[in-house]
C-alpha positions as CSV (number, residue, x, y, z in Angstrom):
1,M,63.5,93.6,94.4
2,T,65.8,95.5,92.0
3,T,69.1,93.8,90.9
4,P,71.6,94.9,93.5
5,P,75.3,96.3,92.4
6,V,77.8,93.9,92.5
7,A,81.4,94.4,94.2
8,L,84.4,91.5,93.8
9,T,87.0,91.1,96.6
10,I,90.3,89.7,95.9
11,A,91.7,88.9,99.0
12,G,92.6,86.0,101.6
13,S,90.2,84.2,103.8
14,D,90.3,85.0,107.6
15,S,89.2,82.0,109.1
16,G,88.3,84.0,112.3
17,G,85.9,86.1,110.2
18,G,87.1,89.4,111.3
19,A,89.1,90.6,108.4
20,G,89.7,89.6,104.6
21,V,87.4,88.0,102.2
22,Q,84.7,87.4,105.3
23,A,84.8,90.8,106.2
24,D,84.6,92.3,102.6
25,L,81.6,90.0,102.0
26,V,79.7,90.9,105.2
27,T,80.6,94.7,104.4
28,F,78.9,94.7,100.8
29,A,75.8,92.9,102.1
30,A,75.5,95.5,104.8
31,M,75.3,98.4,102.0
32,G,72.9,96.2,99.7
33,V,75.6,95.3,97.5
34,H,76.0,91.7,96.0
35,G,79.6,90.6,96.8
36,T,81.5,88.2,94.7
37,S,85.1,86.8,95.5
38,V,88.5,85.6,94.6
39,I,90.4,84.1,97.2
40,T,94.3,84.6,97.0
41,A,95.4,82.9,100.3
42,L,93.6,80.6,102.9
43,T,94.9,81.2,106.6
44,A,94.4,79.5,110.2
45,Q,93.8,82.3,112.2
46,N,91.4,83.3,115.2
47,T,91.4,86.3,117.3
48,V,95.1,85.8,118.6
49,G,97.0,85.5,115.8
50,V,97.8,83.5,112.5
51,E,98.7,79.8,112.7
52,G,99.2,79.3,109.1
53,V,98.6,80.2,105.3
54,H,98.4,78.4,102.1
55,V,98.6,80.3,99.1
56,P,96.7,78.2,96.1
57,P,98.6,78.1,92.5
58,V,98.4,81.4,90.7
59,E,96.6,79.3,88.0
60,F,93.7,78.9,90.1
61,L,93.4,82.7,91.0
62,D,93.0,83.2,87.0
63,A,90.2,80.5,87.1
64,Q,88.3,82.5,89.7
65,L,88.5,85.8,88.2
66,S,87.7,84.4,84.8
67,A,84.6,82.7,86.1
68,V,83.3,85.7,88.0
69,L,84.1,88.4,85.5
70,S,82.7,86.4,82.5
71,D,79.4,85.7,83.8
72,I,78.5,88.7,86.2
73,R,78.9,92.5,85.8
74,V,81.1,93.9,88.6
75,A,80.9,97.4,89.2
76,S,83.7,97.7,91.9
77,V,86.4,95.9,92.9
78,K,88.4,95.6,96.2
79,T,92.0,94.3,96.6
80,G,93.4,93.2,100.0
81,M,95.9,90.4,101.0
82,L,97.6,89.5,97.5
83,A,100.1,87.3,99.3
84,T,102.8,87.0,96.6
85,E,104.7,89.2,94.0
86,E,103.2,86.7,91.3
87,V,99.7,87.3,92.7
88,I,100.1,91.0,92.7
89,R,101.4,91.0,89.0
90,H,98.6,89.0,88.0
91,V,96.1,91.1,89.4
92,A,97.7,94.0,88.0
93,D,97.8,92.5,84.4
94,K,93.9,92.0,84.7
95,A,93.6,95.8,85.8
96,A,95.4,97.0,82.8
97,R,93.1,95.2,80.5
98,G,90.5,97.0,82.1
99,G,88.8,94.0,84.1
100,L,88.9,95.5,87.3
101,P,86.6,98.8,87.4
102,N,86.6,101.1,90.1
103,L,89.7,99.3,91.7
104,V,90.2,99.7,95.7
105,V,93.8,98.9,96.3
106,D,94.0,98.2,100.4
107,P,98.1,96.7,100.2
108,V,98.0,94.5,103.2
109,L,101.5,94.2,103.8
110,V,102.5,94.6,107.6
111,S,100.8,92.7,110.7
112,S,99.3,94.5,113.6
113,T,102.5,93.7,115.4
114,G,104.3,95.3,112.6
115,A,105.8,92.2,110.9
116,R,106.4,92.1,107.1
117,L,103.8,90.0,105.3
118,L,105.2,90.1,101.9
119,D,108.9,90.4,100.6
120,P,110.5,93.6,99.2
121,G,109.6,92.5,95.3
122,A,105.9,92.4,96.4
123,E,106.0,95.6,97.7
124,H,107.6,97.1,94.4
125,A,105.2,95.3,92.6
126,Y,102.2,97.2,94.1
127,L,103.9,100.4,93.2
128,E,105.1,99.7,89.9
129,A,102.4,97.3,88.7
130,L,98.9,97.6,90.6
131,F,98.9,101.4,91.6
132,P,98.8,102.6,88.4
133,H,95.5,101.1,87.9
134,A,93.7,102.0,91.3
135,L,91.1,104.5,91.8
136,V,91.6,104.6,95.3
137,V,94.4,103.3,97.4
138,T,94.3,102.9,101.2
139,P,97.8,102.0,102.9
140,N,97.8,102.5,106.7
141,T,100.9,104.4,108.0
142,R,102.7,100.9,108.7
143,E,102.1,99.8,105.2
144,V,103.2,103.5,103.7
145,S,106.5,103.0,105.9
146,A,107.1,99.7,104.0
147,L,106.2,101.3,100.8
148,L,108.2,104.6,101.0
149,G,111.1,103.4,103.9
150,R,110.5,106.2,106.4
151,D,108.1,106.5,109.5
152,I,104.8,108.4,109.5
153,R,104.3,110.2,112.6
154,T,102.1,113.1,111.7
155,V,99.0,114.3,109.4
156,D,101.6,116.6,107.4
157,D,103.7,113.2,107.1
158,A,100.8,111.3,106.1
159,A,99.9,114.1,103.3
160,T,103.1,114.3,102.3
161,A,103.5,110.7,101.7
162,A,99.9,110.4,100.0
163,F,101.1,112.9,97.4
164,E,104.2,110.7,96.9
165,L,102.4,107.5,96.8
166,G,100.2,109.4,94.0
167,R,103.0,109.7,91.6
168,Y,102.6,106.1,90.8
169,G,99.3,106.7,89.1
170,P,96.1,106.3,91.5
171,W,93.7,109.0,91.7
172,W,93.2,109.1,95.3
173,V,95.3,108.3,98.1
174,V,94.0,107.5,101.6
175,V,96.7,107.1,104.4
176,K,94.7,105.4,107.2
177,G,96.3,106.8,110.3
178,G,94.0,106.2,113.3
179,H,96.6,106.7,116.0
180,L,97.8,110.0,114.4
181,G,95.2,112.3,116.1
182,D,94.9,113.0,119.5
183,D,91.4,112.4,120.3
184,D,90.2,111.5,117.1
185,A,91.1,108.6,114.8
186,V,92.2,110.6,111.7
187,D,92.7,109.3,108.0
188,V,94.2,111.4,105.5
189,V,92.9,111.7,101.9
190,V,94.3,113.4,98.8
191,E,92.7,113.7,95.5
192,I,95.8,113.5,93.6
193,M,94.7,115.2,90.3
194,T,93.4,118.5,92.2
195,G,95.7,118.4,95.1
196,E,92.9,118.5,97.6
197,I,93.6,117.4,101.1
198,T,90.8,116.2,103.2
199,E,91.2,114.9,106.6
200,L,88.7,112.0,107.7
201,R,88.2,112.2,111.5
202,S,85.9,110.5,114.4
203,P,86.3,110.1,118.1
204,R,88.5,107.3,119.1
205,I,87.0,104.4,120.5
206,A,88.7,102.5,123.4
207,T,88.4,98.8,122.8
208,A,90.4,95.7,121.7
209,N,87.4,94.7,119.0
210,D,89.5,96.5,116.2
211,H,90.5,93.3,113.9
212,G,89.5,94.0,110.2
213,T,88.8,98.1,110.8
214,G,91.4,98.4,107.5
215,C,89.7,95.7,105.5
216,T,86.1,97.1,106.1
217,F,87.2,100.8,105.4
218,A,88.0,99.7,102.1
219,A,85.2,97.1,101.4
220,A,82.7,100.1,102.4
221,T,84.2,102.3,100.2
222,T,84.2,99.4,97.4
223,A,80.8,98.8,97.9
224,L,79.5,102.6,98.0
225,L,81.1,102.8,94.5
226,A,79.5,100.0,93.2
227,R,76.3,101.7,94.1
228,G,77.5,104.9,92.2
229,V,78.3,107.3,95.2
230,P,81.3,109.8,94.2
231,V,84.8,109.0,95.8
232,L,85.0,111.6,98.3
233,D,81.4,111.0,100.0
234,S,82.3,107.4,99.8
235,L,85.3,107.4,101.9
236,R,83.5,109.8,104.2
237,M,80.6,106.9,104.6
238,A,83.0,104.4,104.7
239,K,84.8,106.0,107.6
240,D,81.2,106.8,109.2
241,F,80.5,102.8,109.0
242,V,83.8,101.8,110.7
243,H,83.2,104.4,113.4
244,A,79.5,102.9,114.0
245,G,81.0,99.5,113.8
246,L,83.7,99.8,116.6
247,V,81.0,101.6,118.6
248,A,78.4,98.6,118.2
249,S,81.3,96.0,119.0
250,A,83.2,97.7,121.9
251,D,82.2,95.3,124.6
252,W,81.6,92.1,122.6
253,R,83.9,89.1,124.1
254,L,84.4,86.6,120.7
255,G,88.0,85.5,121.8
256,A,91.0,86.1,123.9
257,G,92.5,88.2,121.5
258,H,91.7,91.2,119.0
259,G,88.0,90.9,118.1
260,P,86.4,92.3,114.8
261,V,85.0,95.2,114.5
262,G,81.3,95.0,113.7
263,K,79.7,95.3,110.9
264,L,75.9,94.5,110.7
265,G,73.4,96.4,111.9
266,S,75.6,99.6,112.9
267,W,74.9,101.9,110.2
268,P,71.9,103.1,108.5
269,L,71.8,102.4,104.3
270,S,69.9,105.5,104.0
271,R,72.2,107.9,105.2
């Protein structure tokens, strides 16, 4: 067997296994990519909600990054929950030094209930410090609202917001807006340099098992980039992967709340 490409996730741990580092590593493996990880926060959570969060000292973040990057050739990197402004700026500094290739930034800012997870200083740090070093950023509509201070209600709103976020430096912006379509879940992709707008659509799936869809989409994109797939193709295939996972897990009963989107055995790697 040939040596697989390597992807790195810098994110929080989800003890329920639906999102965060756990979802990222499973997604990497499903796509034939070796996963490495840097854990920014530990959470006590399940399908019902988050019961506690512990953020390790930022020095330990640096130790994890150094251990991985000094020994293993990483082809692509994804960030998830970065927990604090200090963590965001440390990761941004590493990216500025060229240490985080093919960077996909999934700015985890808002909970599924709409609650802000980070303070305004952290949100500003995403824009001014981390976005300039990203190849792709993948906020959902709630996160775009937190970053730009206005609601995203239509596909046109999402496209306009993507261009505005593009002014901060990422090459590609994806506004994940699953609720924007009628019968379809729609994500809006903008290639900033060319101004090309692409809508990624898939049929909406009626299921409560949708925890981790955003993490899984960004992780699948990261894995495909590690395999050398072009950006837009990576985004399209990641969308297909999430849709297939939603179909596969639609009837799962793993807890009393929102269960995880499926990730294994739901998508042919040869596609």
